[in-house]
N, C-alpha and C positions, 0 to 999 in steps of 0.2 A: 628438437628431442623435445618429446612431451616431458612440461613439469611435474614432476613426482611429488607426491605430500600425502600423508596420513594422518586425520587429525581425529582426536576423541574429544566427542561434543555432548555438553550439557543438556539432555533433551534432545529437540531437532534444530538443526541451524538457522538461523536467518543469514538472508545474502542480499547484498548490495551490489550491483551494476552499476557502473561511471567509469568513467576515465582516469586515470591513474593519479593524476593532479587531485580531483574531488574524493577518492578513495583516502587519499593520505591525510586530509583536512578532516576526513570523517572519522578515522582513527584516531587524529589528535584530540577528538571529541568535540568537533562542529557539525551539529544536527541542524541542516538546513532545510527548511520547509517551505515550500511553496504553497498560496492559496489556492483552494480549490477552482477559480475564478480564474488564475490563472492557466489549466489546463483548461477548461470550458473555449477561452479566448485564442486559445492555443489551435486547437480542432477548428473553431470558426473562421479565424484568419488565415490560418495555411494548410487547412485538410489532413493535419498531421492526427490521424486517429491511432497510433501507437502509444506514444506519449498522451498528448492531448485527448481531452474527452466532453463534449460539448454537453453531459449529462452530469456528470460531476457535481454534487450537491444538489442536484433539482429533482421536483417529484415531476414524473412524468406520467399521464393517464392517457390512454389510447381511445376508451369509449367510455364518457363518463359525463354526470351531470354535479356542477357544483353551484354554491350559492356567490353572487358576484355581487359586494358590497355596493361599487361602485354603481350598477346597474340598477342593483335592490331586487334582483329576481335570480329564480335557478337556469343557468347557461349549459351547454355542451359544451366538453372538454376532450375534442376529438386529436389527440395525436400531438398535445400541448406541453409544453414544459414551464412545470414555474418553481420559482425559488424559494426557497426554504431559510429559516432562520439561521441554517448551518452552513448557508452555499458561501460563504468568505471566510471559514475557518481555515486553518492551515493542517498540511498532514504531510508526512515525510511515510515513504513507503519503501517496502522491499519484499524479496522473494520468500517465500514460504514453505515449506515442505508438510506434508499432512502428519501429523504426529500419531495418527493410527498404522499408520504403513510401514511393513517389517522392512521392506525393500524402493528404494528408490531411483529411478534414473530417468534424467530428463530425456524429451520426447525428440524428434527430429524437428519439430516445428520451433520447440522450445531452443532448442541448439543453434538456430538461424535466426529468430527473432531476439531472444535477448541478447545476442552481439550487437543489437542498436544500440543498446543503453550505454554501453562503454568494453572498454577491452580488458581491464581491472574489476575485480572482485573483492569485496570483504567477506568473511565470514565468521559470523558471531559464532561461538564459540560454548558461551553461557547465556544463553538466549533469558533465564529469569532474570540475572543480574543484570544485564542489556535492559531489560526491559524497566527495572528499577530504576538504574540512572538517568534513564531517559523522564520519568515519570518525575524523579527529584528534580533535573534539570526544570522542566516544565513548572512545575508548581512555585519551583523559588524566583521563575520569570513571570509570574502571576498568570499560568493558563491552566485550563483544566485539561486533561487527559483523557482519551480511551484509544484503547490498542484493541486489534480485534483482525479475525482473517476477513479478504473479501468475499462475499458471496454475488454469482454471477447468475444473471436472470434475462429470459428473455425479453426484449423491450417491446413487439409486439404482441405481448400479453400483460393483461393487468394483474398480475401475483398477488396472491394474499398475503403469501407468506413476507414480502416486504412491506406492506403496510401494516401487518401487526406487529411489526418488531419496531415500529414507529412509537406504539404505545409506550414503550419501556424508554425512550427518547430521541427528538428529533433527531439529534447527532447520528443515528442508526442510519440514516439516509447516506452517510460518506463511506457507508461500509456495504453499497450495493454497487454492480456495474454490468455493463450489458457483457452478455457471456462473448461477444467476441475478443473479449479480453482475457478470457480465462487461461489461456495460455499462461498469463503472466504470475500466476498463482499468489496473488497478493496479499500483504499483510500491511496492514499500517498504522502510524500515529495520528491521532487527532486530534489537534490543539486549537481551543477557543479562549474566548470569543474570537471571531475574526475580524477583519478590516478590512473593507473594499479599497480603500486607498493604500493598502501595502501589500507589494508583490511576494514578500517571503519575510521569515524572520528565521533567524541564526540564535541557538542554544546551545552554551558550551556545558557540556557533562563530565568534561574531564575527559585525559586521556586514557583511551577503552583499550589500548595494545596489549594487555593484560587477558583479555577477552577474548580478541579478533586477531585473525588471520588475512594478508594479503598474498592474493595468488591470481594467476593469469585467468581473465574471465572463459577462455576456452578449455583450460583444464578443468576447471570447475564442471563445466557442462559435460565432460566426457567422465566425471567422477560417477561414484555409487555410493548410496547413503545406505546404511543396514544400522539395525538395532542390534545391541551386543551385550546385553543385560537386563537384568530386572530392574535395577538401578538408575532407566529411561536414558540410559548412554548410548550416541549414535558415532558409529566410526565412518570417517568421510575420507574417500580414498580415490 
């Protein structure tokens, strides 16, 4: 029997897909953030290009010339990945819905692919409050924090928008991913500075059961999100 639910959400929901045990731990307030290097290593070593991503936090160039201080000359950089100052930062990822949409339904591809992340989902019912609590927890632990939607790009093209975004801070590199990941509609928290000697960090933001709900992943993926008022609330059914 299909699980039935109807939640009113402040703003638009954030969703985390994982197994039940991890979701319960998240609802208790434990934010488990892996280093970007972990995801690079995962694809490089296992070939997993759903969770893993060898481009994470890296600058990729297809057809460019750069100055090499080691060689003291300009060299060509064709199909190369370069490490950045943010390449070992920590990241916590979620599924985000475009706040500009009046109505949202998961695509068939999303229904298939998102189940690989886990059979349980945590729905954040108050986006602004959740972001605030994560920010407070990160700052208490001594981390700078950034939150944004991930933007997707064609890796075969040296896109100008990506490079322009770095003018505002190199941390923006962590919010660009190849377009093969676009179905994930990812939003993420980035915590810096990173540490190449650490696999992950765990922040305690306090119990969040007052602003979240736990349901099965299949039920969430079959649901519809609709804007219901001018107060920017959404119904999740």
